[in-house]
C-alpha positions, 0 to 999 in steps of 0.5 A, spaced: 777 744 265 772 744 259 776 739 255 776 735 260 768 735 261 767 735 253 771 729 253 766 725 259 761 727 254 764 725 247 760 719 244 765 719 238 766 712 236 759 709 240 754 705 237 747 707 239 740 703 238 735 707 239 727 703 239 721 708 237 727 712 235 723 716 228 719 720 232 717 724 239 721 722 245 725 718 240 727 723 235 730 727 240 734 722 244 737 720 236 738 727 235 742 729 241 746 722 241 748 724 234 750 731 235 754 728 241 758 724 236 755 717 236 753 713 230 745 712 231 741 706 229 734 708 229 729 702 230 722 703 229 716 700 226 716 706 221 721 704 217 719 710 212 719 715 217 726 712 221 729 712 214 727 719 213 730 721 219 736 717 218 737 721 211 736 728 214 742 726 220 746 724 214 746 730 210 748 733 217 754 731 217 752 725 222 752 718 221 746 714 222 741 708 219 734 705 220 732 699 221 725 696 222 723 692 229 717 690 232 720 690 239 715 685 242 717 680 237 724 676 239 726 674 232 725 681 229 729 684 236 735 678 234 735 680 227 736 688 229 741 686 234 745 682 229 744 687 223 747 693 227 752 688 230 754 686 222 754 693 219 757 697 225 761 691 228 759 693 236 754 695 239 755 700 246 749 703 247 741 701 247 736 706 248 729 702 250 724 707 248 719 704 243 712 705 247 705 705 247 700 708 251 692 708 249 688 711 254 683 707 257 680 707 265 681 700 268 673 699 268 673 699 259 680 696 259 680 690 255 685 684 256 687 685 248 690 692 250 693 690 256 697 685 253 699 689 247 701 695 251 705 690 256 708 686 250 711 693 247 713 696 253 715 691 258 717 685 253 720 689 248 725 692 253 726 685 256 728 682 249 732 689 247 736 688 254 737 681 254 740 681 247 744 686 246 747 685 253 749 678 251 753 681 245 756 686 250 759 681 254 761 677 248 765 682 246 767 685 252 763 692 252 762 696 258 755 698 255 750 702 256 742 700 257 737 706 258 730 705 259 725 710 258 720 710 264 715 715 266 713 719 272 706 716 272 710 710 277 711 716 282 704 720 281 699 716 277 692 719 273 686 715 271 686 712 264 693 709 264 693 702 268 696 698 263 701 703 261 703 705 268 704 698 270 708 696 264 713 702 266 712 700 274 715 693 271 720 697 267 723 700 273 724 693 277 727 691 270 732 696 270 734 695 277 735 687 277 738 688 270 743 692 273 745 688 279 746 682 274 750 686 269 755 690 273 760 685 274 761 685 267 761 693 266 755 694 263 750 699 267 743 700 266 738 707 268 732 709 266 729 716 265 722 717 267 719 723 263 713 727 266 709 731 261 712 731 253 710 735 247 710 730 242 705 728 237 704 721 240 702 725 246 697 729 243 691 724 243 692 724 251 693 731 251 687 733 247 682 729 251 685 732 258 683 738 255 676 737 253 677 737 246 683 743 247 689 741 247 692 748 247 687 748 254 690 742 256 697 744 255 696 750 259 693 748 265 698 742 266 704 747 265 701 751 271 702 745 275 709 743 273 714 748 278 719 749 272 712 752 268 712 749 262 712 741 259 718 738 256 720 738 249 723 731 247 731 734 247 730 735 255 729 727 255 735 726 250 740 730 254 739 725 260 740 719 256 746 723 253 748 723 261 747 716 262 750 714 256 756 718 257 763 717 261 760 722 266 755 716 268 760 711 269 759 709 276 751 710 275 747 704 275 740 701 277 738 708 277 731 712 275 732 719 274 725 723 273 725 728 268 719 732 269 720 739 271 719 738 279 712 735 277 712 729 282 714 734 288 707 736 288 706 728 291 
């Protein structure tokens, strides 16, 4: 039984692109997929950070490389997919993790911030999904497309209407793409984290805590049934499940990884 279960979760021989993979949740995903045996391409605007992480993983015996990308730019995404295919011969998994979340209430939200947030969080996922899926279809690969959404689509907070709108659209894209790509054996799912302790969430956590991130973290943890914030690897493990053979018959789903927080609804 143990051998059969291990085989289901084994990603050796698979190639995975993780956008926004140099830090935060993305780093947790990269490290988890690497540990499961996948060859990981860390795609990020932060080229130095991506290359540093790839070098660390290679020293640990994993197969990893880094490519610079702006997911909101179609030509940049085309280059990412083509270079990955050229270097690795195939693409089995793409994780649309790249995202931004500048905190602004609706009354203060400017059009430029709205446009940039949707460009990265939603347009970026659309471009990566379409271009990676075309590669999978052309090469008859029963691939995996995994989007990183948010718990905010079920329970929102003041200050992030642009972010919440982008992720609500991402959930809809997940379901639509799952339906369209199912005949090709490609599954499309989303992981929706709750509060995750990352460098990227530090500014938001500090603002919520009135300047004290420690106070914000402690107060928020008390509202989570499991009693703690998520760590990046918690999200990475959910992505690993969707990427594995254990999820062969699952598509079009949004999995909330939030320690039970939305149960408070």
